C-alpha positions as CSV (number, residue, x, y, z in Angstrom):
1,M,203.5,112.8,72.2
2,T,201.7,112.6,75.6
3,Q,199.3,109.9,76.6
4,T,196.3,112.2,76.0
5,G,197.5,112.9,72.4
6,T,197.8,116.7,72.3
7,K,199.6,119.4,74.3
8,K,196.3,121.3,74.6
9,N,194.6,118.4,76.3
10,L,197.5,118.0,78.6
11,W,197.4,121.6,79.7
12,L,193.6,121.3,80.2
13,I,194.2,118.4,82.5
14,I,196.9,120.3,84.5
15,L,194.6,123.4,84.7
16,V,191.6,121.3,85.9
17,A,193.7,119.4,88.4
18,S,195.2,122.6,89.7
19,L,191.9,124.4,90.2
20,G,190.4,121.3,91.7
21,Y,193.1,121.1,94.3
22,F,192.7,124.9,94.8
23,V,189.0,124.4,95.8
24,D,189.9,121.2,97.7
25,I,192.4,123.1,99.9
26,Y,190.0,126.0,100.4
27,D,187.3,123.5,101.6
28,L,189.9,121.5,103.6
29,V,191.1,124.5,105.7
30,I,188.1,126.7,105.9
31,F,187.0,125.1,109.2
32,S,190.4,125.9,110.8
33,I,190.0,129.5,109.7
34,V,186.5,130.1,110.8
35,R,186.6,127.8,113.9
36,V,186.4,130.5,116.5
37,P,183.7,132.8,115.0
38,S,181.6,129.8,113.9
39,F,181.8,128.2,117.3
40,K,180.9,131.4,119.1
41,D,177.9,131.8,116.8
42,I,176.5,128.3,117.6
43,G,177.1,128.8,121.3
44,I,180.4,126.9,122.1
45,Q,181.9,128.1,125.3
46,E,185.5,129.4,125.4
47,A,186.7,126.6,127.5
48,A,185.6,124.0,124.9
49,M,186.9,125.8,121.8
50,R,190.1,123.7,121.5
51,T,188.7,120.3,122.4
52,D,185.5,120.7,120.3
53,G,187.7,122.0,117.5
54,E,189.7,118.8,117.6
55,Y,186.4,116.8,117.6
56,V,185.3,118.5,114.4
57,I,188.6,118.4,112.6
58,N,189.0,114.7,113.5
59,M,185.6,114.0,112.1
60,Q,186.7,115.7,108.8
61,M,189.9,113.7,108.9
62,A,188.0,110.4,109.5
63,G,185.9,111.3,106.4
64,L,189.2,111.8,104.4
65,L,190.4,108.4,105.6
66,I,187.3,106.5,104.6
67,G,187.0,108.5,101.3
68,G,190.6,107.6,100.4
69,F,189.5,104.0,100.2
70,I,186.3,104.7,98.3
71,W,187.8,107.0,95.7
72,G,191.0,105.1,95.3
73,I,189.2,101.9,94.4
74,I,186.8,103.7,92.1
75,G,189.8,105.4,90.4
76,D,191.5,102.1,89.6
77,K,188.3,100.2,88.7
78,Y,186.3,102.8,86.7
79,G,188.7,105.6,85.9
80,R,190.4,108.7,87.2
81,L,187.7,111.0,85.8
82,K,184.9,109.3,87.7
83,V,186.7,110.3,90.9
84,L,187.2,113.9,89.7
85,F,183.5,114.3,89.0
86,G,182.1,112.4,92.0
87,S,184.4,113.8,94.7
88,I,184.0,117.5,93.9
89,L,180.2,117.1,93.7
90,L,180.1,115.5,97.2
91,Y,182.4,118.0,99.0
92,S,180.8,121.0,97.3
93,L,177.3,120.0,98.5
94,G,178.8,119.2,101.9
95,N,180.3,122.6,102.3
96,I,177.0,124.3,101.3
97,A,175.3,122.2,103.9
98,N,177.9,123.3,106.5
99,G,176.6,126.9,106.1
100,F,173.3,125.9,107.7
101,V,174.5,124.1,110.9
102,H,173.5,125.3,114.4
103,D,175.0,122.7,116.7
104,I,178.4,121.0,117.2
105,H,177.3,117.5,116.2
106,A,175.7,118.5,112.9
107,Y,178.8,120.6,112.2
108,A,181.0,117.5,112.8
109,I,178.8,115.1,110.8
110,I,178.7,117.4,107.8
111,R,182.5,117.9,108.0
112,F,182.8,114.1,107.9
113,I,180.7,113.9,104.7
114,A,182.6,116.7,103.1
115,G,185.9,115.0,104.2
116,I,184.8,111.9,102.2
117,G,184.4,114.0,99.1
118,L,187.6,115.9,99.7
119,A,189.5,112.6,99.8
120,G,189.4,112.0,96.1
121,E,190.6,115.3,94.6
122,L,194.3,115.3,95.0
123,G,195.0,111.6,94.4
124,A,193.0,111.5,91.2
125,G,194.4,114.7,89.9
126,I,198.1,113.7,90.6
127,T,197.5,110.3,89.1
128,L,196.0,111.7,85.9
129,V,198.7,114.3,85.5
130,S,201.5,111.8,86.2
131,E,200.2,109.3,83.7
132,S,199.6,112.0,81.0
133,M,203.2,113.4,81.0
134,S,206.6,112.1,80.1
135,K,208.6,110.6,83.0
136,E,211.2,113.4,82.7
137,K,208.7,116.2,83.1
138,R,205.8,114.9,85.1
139,G,207.4,116.5,88.2
140,Y,206.7,119.9,86.7
141,G,203.1,119.0,86.2
142,T,202.5,117.9,89.8
143,M,204.5,120.9,91.0
144,I,202.1,123.2,89.1
145,V,199.1,121.4,90.5
146,A,200.3,121.7,94.1
147,G,201.8,125.2,93.7
148,I,198.5,126.6,92.5
149,G,196.3,124.4,94.6
150,V,197.6,125.3,98.0
151,L,196.8,128.9,97.4
152,G,193.2,127.9,98.1
153,A,194.1,128.5,101.7
154,A,194.9,132.1,101.0
155,A,191.6,132.5,99.2
156,A,189.8,130.9,102.2
157,F,191.4,133.5,104.6
158,F,190.4,136.5,102.4
159,V,186.9,135.2,101.9
160,S,186.5,134.7,105.7
161,K,187.6,138.3,106.2
162,H,184.9,139.7,103.8
163,F,182.1,137.3,104.5
164,D,180.7,135.7,107.6
165,W,181.5,132.1,108.3
166,R,178.4,130.7,106.8
167,N,178.9,132.5,103.5
168,A,182.5,131.4,103.5
169,Y,181.2,127.8,103.3
170,F,178.7,128.7,100.6
171,V,181.6,130.3,98.5
172,G,183.6,127.1,98.7
173,G,180.7,124.9,97.7
174,G,179.8,127.3,94.8
175,M,183.3,127.3,93.4
176,G,183.3,123.5,93.4
177,L,180.1,123.3,91.5
178,L,181.4,125.8,88.9
179,L,184.6,123.8,88.5
180,L,182.5,120.7,88.0
181,L,181.3,122.2,84.7
182,M,184.9,122.8,83.6
183,R,185.7,119.1,83.8
184,V,183.3,118.1,81.0
185,G,185.5,117.3,78.0
186,I,188.8,116.3,79.6
187,F,190.2,112.9,78.7
188,E,190.8,109.7,80.7
189,S,194.4,108.5,81.3
190,G,195.8,106.5,78.4
191,M,197.6,104.2,80.8
192,F,194.3,103.4,82.6
193,T,192.5,102.9,79.3
194,T,195.2,100.4,78.2
195,A,195.2,98.6,81.5
196,S,191.4,98.4,81.6
197,S,191.3,96.5,78.3
198,T,193.2,93.6,79.8
199,D,192.3,91.0,82.4
200,V,194.5,92.5,85.0
201,V,193.0,92.9,88.5
202,R,192.4,96.6,89.2
203,G,191.6,98.6,92.4
204,K,191.8,95.6,94.7
205,F,193.1,97.1,98.0
206,S,194.0,93.6,99.4
207,M,196.7,93.4,96.7
208,I,198.8,95.8,98.8
209,F,199.1,93.1,101.4
210,A,199.9,90.3,98.9
211,T,203.6,90.5,99.5
212,R,205.6,91.8,102.4
213,E,207.7,94.0,100.1
214,R,204.6,95.7,98.6
215,F,203.0,96.2,102.0
216,L,206.1,97.9,103.4
217,R,206.5,100.0,100.3
218,Y,203.0,101.3,100.9
219,I,203.6,101.9,104.6
220,Y,206.8,103.9,103.8
221,C,204.9,106.0,101.3
222,L,202.4,106.9,104.0
223,C,204.9,107.7,106.7
224,I,207.0,110.2,104.7
225,G,204.2,112.8,104.9
226,L,203.4,112.5,108.6
227,P,205.1,115.7,109.9
228,L,203.3,118.0,107.5
229,W,199.9,117.6,108.9
230,F,201.2,117.9,112.4
231,V,202.7,121.3,111.5
232,V,199.5,122.5,109.8
233,G,196.9,120.7,111.8
234,I,198.3,121.4,115.3
235,L,201.2,123.9,115.4
236,I,199.4,126.5,113.2
237,T,195.7,125.6,113.7
238,Q,196.2,125.9,117.5
239,A,198.2,129.1,117.2
240,P,196.0,130.9,119.8
241,E,196.8,128.2,122.4
242,F,200.6,128.1,121.5
243,G,200.6,131.9,121.7
244,K,199.3,131.8,125.3
245,A,202.0,129.2,126.2
246,L,204.7,131.4,124.6
247,G,203.5,134.6,126.3
248,A,202.4,136.2,123.1
249,T,202.0,140.0,123.3
250,E,198.6,139.7,121.6
251,P,196.3,136.7,120.6
252,L,197.6,134.9,117.5
253,S,195.3,134.4,114.6
254,A,195.1,130.8,113.3
255,G,193.3,132.0,110.2
256,K,196.1,134.4,109.2
257,G,198.6,131.7,110.2
258,I,197.0,129.2,107.9
259,M,196.9,131.6,105.0
260,L,200.6,132.6,105.3
261,A,201.6,128.9,105.9
262,Y,199.9,127.9,102.7
263,I,201.5,130.7,100.8
264,G,204.8,129.5,102.1
265,L,203.8,125.9,101.3
266,S,203.0,126.9,97.7
267,I,206.5,128.4,97.3
268,G,208.0,125.4,99.0
269,E,206.2,123.1,96.5
270,V,207.9,125.0,93.6
271,I,211.3,124.9,95.3
272,A,211.0,121.1,96.1
273,G,209.9,120.4,92.6
274,F,212.9,122.2,91.2
275,I,215.3,120.5,93.6
276,A,213.9,117.2,92.5
277,Q,214.2,118.1,88.8
278,M,217.7,119.4,89.1
279,T,219.0,116.5,91.2
280,K,216.7,113.9,89.6
281,S,215.9,112.8,93.1
282,R,212.5,113.3,94.9
283,R,213.9,111.5,97.9
284,L,216.7,114.1,98.3
285,A,214.2,117.0,97.9
286,I,211.9,115.5,100.6
287,L,214.8,114.8,103.0
288,V,216.0,118.5,102.7
289,F,212.6,119.7,103.6
290,H,212.3,117.3,106.6
291,I,215.5,118.7,108.0
292,L,214.3,122.3,107.3
293,S,211.0,121.7,109.1
294,V,212.7,120.5,112.2
295,I,214.8,123.7,112.3
296,V,211.8,126.0,111.8
297,V,209.6,124.2,114.3
298,F,212.4,124.5,116.9
299,V,212.6,128.3,116.3
300,Y,208.8,128.6,116.5
301,L,208.6,126.7,119.8
302,N,211.4,128.9,121.3
303,S,209.7,132.2,120.4
304,K,209.0,133.5,123.9
305,G,207.0,136.7,123.9
306,I,206.1,136.2,120.3
307,T,204.3,139.1,118.5
308,P,201.7,138.7,115.8
309,E,204.2,140.1,113.3
310,R,206.8,137.5,114.2
311,F,204.1,134.8,114.1
312,S,203.3,135.9,110.6
313,Y,206.9,135.3,109.6
314,M,207.0,132.0,111.5
315,A,203.7,130.7,109.9
316,F,205.1,131.5,106.4
317,F,208.4,129.6,107.1
318,L,206.6,126.7,108.8
319,G,204.5,126.4,105.6
320,L,207.6,126.7,103.4
321,S,209.4,124.0,105.4
322,V,206.7,121.4,104.7
323,G,206.4,122.3,101.0
324,Y,207.0,118.7,100.0
325,W,203.4,117.6,99.8
326,A,203.3,117.3,95.9
327,S,206.6,115.5,96.0
328,F,205.3,113.1,98.6
329,V,202.1,112.3,96.6
330,T,204.1,112.0,93.4
331,V,206.5,109.5,95.1
332,A,203.5,107.4,96.2
333,S,202.1,107.5,92.7
334,E,205.4,106.4,91.1
335,Q,205.9,103.4,93.5
336,F,203.0,101.3,92.2
337,G,201.6,100.0,88.9
338,T,198.7,101.4,86.9
339,N,196.1,99.0,88.4
340,L,196.9,100.1,92.0
341,R,198.2,103.6,91.3
342,A,194.9,105.6,92.0
343,T,194.2,103.5,95.1
344,V,197.7,104.3,96.5
345,T,197.8,107.9,95.4
346,T,194.4,108.6,96.8
347,T,194.7,106.7,100.1
348,A,198.3,107.8,100.9
349,P,197.6,111.6,101.4
350,N,194.3,110.8,103.1
351,F,195.9,108.3,105.5
352,V,198.4,111.1,106.3
353,R,195.6,113.6,106.9
354,G,193.7,110.9,108.8
355,A,196.8,110.2,110.9
356,L,196.1,113.6,112.5
357,I,193.6,111.8,114.6
358,P,196.0,109.5,116.5
359,T,198.6,112.3,116.3
360,T,196.2,114.6,118.1
361,L,195.4,112.0,120.7
362,L,199.1,111.3,121.3
363,F,199.8,115.0,121.4
364,E,197.0,115.5,124.0
365,F,198.6,112.6,126.0
366,F,201.9,114.5,126.1
367,V,200.2,117.8,126.8
368,H,198.5,116.4,130.0
369,R,201.8,114.9,131.2
370,F,204.1,117.8,130.3
371,D,202.9,121.0,128.7
372,I,201.8,122.1,125.2
373,I,205.4,123.2,124.1
374,T,207.2,120.1,125.3
375,A,204.4,117.9,123.8
376,A,205.0,119.6,120.4
377,Y,208.8,119.0,120.6
378,V,208.2,115.3,121.4
379,M,205.7,114.8,118.6
380,M,207.8,116.6,116.0
381,A,210.8,114.5,116.9
382,I,208.8,111.2,116.7
383,L,207.1,112.0,113.4
384,T,210.3,113.3,111.7
385,V,212.4,110.2,112.7
386,I,209.6,107.9,111.2
387,A,209.4,110.0,108.0
388,I,213.2,110.1,107.4
389,F,213.5,106.4,108.0
390,S,210.7,105.7,105.6
391,I,212.1,107.8,102.7
392,S,215.4,106.0,103.1
393,Q,213.7,102.7,102.5
394,L,212.0,103.7,99.2
395,K,213.7,103.4,95.8
396,E,214.3,106.5,93.8
397,S,211.4,106.8,91.2
398,F,212.2,110.0,89.4
399,N,212.7,108.6,85.9
400,K,210.6,105.5,86.5
401,D,208.4,104.3,83.6
402,L,204.8,104.2,85.0
403,N,203.3,102.1,82.2
404,Y,203.2,98.8,84.1
405,V,200.9,96.8,86.4
406,E,201.2,95.1,89.7
407,E,200.9,91.3,89.4
């Protein structure tokens, strides 16, 4: 018997979480896909495309960072469902508003607001699924959520090909509002309901700092996902710029690269999930993918004279090599008790996304002192070393009973 009581309710939770993450990813990457045409339309000069793009994406990531705090605390204090309803409403309205912008600052501010909304979706969904399934099978649930969800990037690419950039934002917002209606009738986590009936402190972020061990556990959870957003947010999003540095035969399409990367990431999520289930070790699965990502990035950065066709293959394998996102979020979820679980599971992925801001700044520092290719090598090396060290410091949580609280 699951925490929700019936298998039907469990599958509804998995479906709603999967489709929610699908829309979340669509809205998360749509800017990267329509960056160039939207900037041209609002009058951004060619020379400012890359730096203004970093400005807007960093505003979105700042929203994700702040939203992680807001939704995480709400999730532990008032319930996982409150987050699933509130977050999707905010980012759906934000994306609709993005379709009406006419200058770079309005664009950035609305992406910031949408980012706050986007911050709640994955953490709340993974927490609800993890707490609703048995400890032996919850990895399959989170694998399904991620495997379906990341295909939202492919949907964003195809929509951008058939609609102009403003309508692409409208489509994302519309899908979110439709999904909001589907969420009526799903059940709250039984573990949260049990914990909320006691006097235990819930959703108090400062508890993370109460002990050195708990604080380090949290930091290690954050750090294991750092390379992923560097690969997606810089190596693929800035594909036109990397293409120029590599002497590409034709301009490389960031939009197509993101689509193929997320298809690869979706397949990688499934492979990582099965590796974890077969070996009963999420740590091992994540380690394997960290090593794979270093190899693929090395090949990409050595692709002199790269063609659009070869870039398509590289984008797919770059995505595949970082297909440990669900495993990373599940590990974070499993490391903490019910009264802090939503806070951690929501802030962890958003801190990693938000870490793209300092990552971008450090990357630019190296670009100005070396070149864009050397800077990418240095950043990937730094982030991977930090990530591998962090996963080595966490305890295996594959079969861990999640029905407990942090004192």
